C-alpha positions in Angstrom: -2.5 25.7 3.2 -6.4 25.8 2.8 -9.2 24.0 4.8 -9.7 21.2 2.8 -6.0 20.4 3.2 -5.4 20.7 6.1 -8.2 18.5 7.6 -6.9 16.2 5.0 -3.6 16.6 7.0 -4.7 16.0 10.3 -6.4 12.9 9.2 -3.5 11.6 7.6 -1.7 12.1 10.6 -3.4 10.7 13.6 -4.5 7.6 10.5 0.0 7.1 10.7 -0.4 7.3 14.1 -2.9 5.6 15.2 -1.5 2.9 13.3 1.4 2.4 13.8 0.7 2.6 18.1 -1.9 -0.5 17.2 1.4 -2.4 15.9 3.7 -1.3 18.5 1.0 -2.7 21.1 1.0 -6.8 19.4 5.0 -6.8 18.2 6.0 -5.4 21.5 9.4 -3.3 19.3 8.9 1.4 18.7 8.7 2.5 15.8 11.7 5.2 15.9 10.8 8.1 14.3 12.4 10.9 11.6 10.6 13.5 10.7 12.0 15.2 7.5 12.1 18.4 5.5 12.9 19.1 1.7 15.6 21.3 2.1 15.7 24.9 0.9 16.5 24.5 -3.3 15.2 21.2 -4.1 13.1 20.4 -6.4 10.2 18.8 -4.0 8.7 21.4 -1.3 7.5 19.7 2.5 8.1 17.7 5.2 6.9 14.0 6.4 7.2 10.9 9.0 8.5 8.5 8.5 8.2 5.4 10.9 10.0 2.1 10.9 9.6 -0.9 13.1 13.0 -3.3 12.5 13.9 -6.5 13.6 10.2 -7.5 16.2 9.4 -10.2 17.0 5.8 -10.5 15.4 7.3 -8.0 12.1 10.7 -8.3 10.8 10.3 -4.9 8.7 6.6 -2.2 9.0 7.5 1.2 8.0 4.3 3.7 8.0 5.3 6.8 6.4 3.1 10.5 6.2 4.1 12.4 2.9 3.2 15.9 2.1 5.2 17.4 -0.7 4.2 19.8 -3.4 6.0 20.7 -7.1 6.2 23.3 -9.6 5.3 20.5 -12.2 3.4 16.7 -12.3 5.8 14.4 -12.6 4.7 11.3 -15.4 3.1 8.9 -13.2 0.7 11.1 -12.3 -0.6 12.2 -15.6 -1.0 9.0 -17.8 -4.9 9.5 -17.8 -4.9 13.2 -17.0 -2.8 14.8 -19.8 -4.0 18.1 -19.8 -2.7 18.5 -16.5 0.9 17.7 -17.2 3.7 19.9 -16.0 1.4 21.8 -13.6 2.5 22.6 -10.3 1.3 20.2 -7.8 0.7 19.1 -3.9 0.7 15.4 -2.9 0.0 14.6 0.6 -0.4 10.3 2.2 -0.2 8.2 4.2 1.6 4.3 2.7 2.4 1.4 4.6 4.2 -2.1 4.0 4.3 -4.2 6.8 6.9 -7.6 5.9 6.4 -9.7 9.3 9.0 -12.6 10.6 6.4 -16.1 10.5 5.8 -17.1 6.6 1.9 -17.9 7.2 1.8 -14.3 8.7 1.1 -12.6 5.1 2.4 -8.9 4.1 0.4 -6.6 3.2 0.4 -3.0 2.2 -2.4 0.2 2.3 -2.3 3.2 0.9 -4.3 6.6 0.9 -3.8 9.9 -0.6 -5.3 13.1 -2.2 -2.9 15.1 -5.3 -4.2 18.2 -6.6 -3.2 20.3 -9.8 -3.6 23.7 -11.2 -3.3 23.7 -14.7 -2.7 27.2 -16.8 -5.5 29.7 -16.0 -7.4 26.3 -14.5 -9.1 25.7 -11.6 -7.6 23.4 -9.1 -8.4 19.7 -9.5 -8.4 17.6 -6.4 -8.8 13.9 -7.1 -7.9 10.7 -4.6 -6.5 6.9 -4.1 -5.7 4.2 -2.3 -6.7 0.6 -1.3 -4.9 -2.3 0.3 -4.0 -5.5 -1.2 -2.6 -9.1 1.1 0.4 -11.3 -0.3 0.1 -14.3 1.3 2.8 -16.8 1.2 0.5 -19.6 2.1 -2.0 -19.2 1.8 -5.5 -19.5 3.5 -9.7 -19.3 2.5 -11.0 -17.9 5.7 -8.0 -14.9 5.6 -8.9 -14.2 2.1 -12.7 -13.3 2.9 -11.9 -12.2 5.9 -9.9 -9.3 4.3 -11.6 -9.0 1.4 -14.8 -9.1 3.5 -14.1 -5.4 5.1 -12.4 -4.6 1.9 -16.4 -4.2 0.8 -17.6 -3.0 3.6 -15.8 -0.2 4.2 -17.0 0.5 0.5 -20.4 0.0 0.9 -21.7 3.2 2.1 -20.4 4.8 -0.9 -22.1 2.2 -3.5 -22.5 -1.3 -4.2 -20.3 -0.7 -7.3 -17.4 1.0 -6.0 -16.4 -2.4 -4.6 -16.5 -5.3 -7.0 -15.3 -2.1 -9.1 -12.2 -1.5 -6.8 -11.1 -5.3 -6.5 -10.5 -5.8 -9.8 -8.9 -3.1 -10.6 -6.1 -3.7 -7.4 -6.3 -7.7 -9.1 -5.5 -5.6 -12.7 -2.8 -3.6 -11.1 -0.9 -5.0 -8.8 0.3 -7.5 -11.7 3.6 -8.8 -11.8 2.9 -8.3 -16.3 6.7 -10.2 -16.7 5.7 -12.8 -14.5 2.9 -13.0 -15.7 1.3 -13.9 -11.9 -0.4 -12.0 -9.4 0.9 -10.3 -6.6 -1.4 -11.9 -3.7 -4.9 -12.2 -3.7 -5.8 -8.5 -4.0 -8.3 -6.3 -2.1 -9.3 -3.3 -3.2 -7.5 -0.2 -5.6 -8.5 2.7 -6.2 -6.9 6.4 -8.3 -7.3 8.8 -9.5 -10.7 9.1 -8.3 -12.4 12.2 -7.9 -16.2 11.7 -8.7 -19.0 13.6 -6.2 -16.5 16.4 -5.5 -14.0 16.2 -2.4 -16.2 15.6 0.4 -17.0 11.4 -1.6 -13.3 11.4 -2.5 -12.2 12.2 1.1 -14.6 10.1 2.8 -13.4 7.3 0.2 -10.4 7.6 1.7 -11.3 8.0 5.1 -13.7 4.7 5.5 -10.8 2.7 3.7 -8.2 3.8 6.1 -9.6 3.5 9.0 -11.0 -0.2 7.9 -7.8 -1.3 7.9 -6.5 -2.5 11.5 -10.5 -4.2 11.3 -8.8 -6.4 8.0 -5.4 -7.0 8.9 -5.2 -7.8 12.7 -7.2 -10.8 13.1 -5.0 -12.3 10.1 -1.7 -11.7 11.8 -3.0 -13.1 15.7 -4.7 -16.1 14.2 -1.3 -17.2 12.3 0.9 -15.3 13.8 1.8 -18.6 16.4 2.3 -21.5 13.5 5.1 -23.2 13.4 7.7 -22.9 10.9 11.0 -23.5 10.2 13.7 -23.7 7.2 11.7 -24.6 4.2 9.2 -22.2 6.0 11.7 -19.1 5.6 12.5 -19.6 2.3 10.0 -20.0 0.5 8.9 -16.5 1.8 11.8 -15.0 1.0 12.1 -16.4 -2.5 8.4 -15.0 -2.8 9.8 -11.6 -1.3 11.8 -10.7 -4.1 8.5 -11.1 -6.0 7.5 -8.5 -4.1 10.2 -5.8 -4.7 9.9 -6.4 -8.1 6.8 -5.7 -8.6 7.2 -2.1 -6.4 10.9 -1.1 -8.6 9.7 -2.3 -12.0 5.7 -1.7 -12.3 4.6 0.5 -8.7 3.0 4.3 -9.7 3.3 5.7 -6.0 7.1 4.8 -6.4 7.0 6.0 -9.6 5.7 9.0 -8.4 7.8 9.1 -5.3 11.7 9.1 -7.5 10.8 10.5 -11.0 9.1 14.0 -8.2 13.2 14.5 -6.5 10.7 13.1 -3.4 12.6 11.3 -0.3 14.2 7.4 -1.6 14.5 6.2 2.2 10.7 7.3 2.5 9.9 5.9 -0.7 11.6 3.2 -0.3 10.2 1.2 3.1 7.9 -0.7 1.3 11.9 -3.0 0.7 12.1 -6.5 2.6 14.5 -6.3 4.9 15.6 -10.0 4.0 14.3 -11.1 0.4 16.3 -14.3 -1.9 16.1 -15.3 -5.5 15.7 -18.7 -7.2 16.8 -19.2 -11.0 13.5 -21.1 -11.9 12.4 -21.9 -9.2 8.7 -24.6 -9.3 7.1 -26.0 -6.1 7.2 -29.3 -6.3 2.9 -30.6 -7.3 0.6 -30.9 -3.8 2.6 -29.3 -1.9 1.4 -25.7 0.4 4.2 -23.9 -2.1 2.1 -24.6 -5.2 -1.3 -24.6 -3.5 -0.2 -20.9 -3.0 0.0 -20.3 -6.8 -2.6 -22.4 -8.1 -5.9 -21.3 -5.7 -4.8 -18.0 -4.4 -2.4 -16.1 -6.3 -5.3 -16.8 -9.1 -7.6 -14.0 -9.9 -11.3 -15.2 -8.4 -13.8 -13.5 -6.0 -13.7 -14.3 -2.1 -16.8 -13.4 -1.4 
């Protein structure tokens, strides 16, 4: 590994540990750690650490994975914006998490930071970064949305005033269920294929986003985890989780990248909720909190 790769790997592993330690302190349930290595002869080589918490009082399922893999050729999901690298050998590493809370008033959250490097025949290595975080509430609260977006904006501020509005719009466009014509949640920030300013700039950006995650999410958990809820809220939560599953399996490039490149399915699918339901053509009654989610939160808007 190069010195640059070593520094990214060390940061990502430390980030995973900091985040899971903080979640354990809130939930009181330890993460199960599953360290894995790709066997010789498989399509991908590399290793990773999957940490999963299930059945806790605060988090019904919380998965946070680190992976570092290399392969002989980039999969199609990674080259749609870089056709000159189609078929090039690559190296990829990142931390990805999805936390599914037990209380329907606490939103599901996703965060990912990653680096990919590829080398086309006869060319110098090309390195780019991606990541972001987004929030998926089941019951919307404007103060939560404002807080989450404010932390995202502040994390990106050192890299230029254009970054938050640009990456906020990118997030809204990316986390959109095209087959439903519906936003996945209230968004956040998302960027991909980022190489502006070279390695140091891209690495600094994913560090800033990764380091901001706990500040963005934990105050919302603290505000909402004690809210009383019943069967109605639980049923709606499970129904809305179905949209999360649909997006991750149908549209998510990270899921496609992992599966197309021969990644470890159990780790790739740690984003799936433990329980979920579907109902045919369900429509909330006008004026209800469930209706308010669709009308006021699952829409693209400037929260700050």
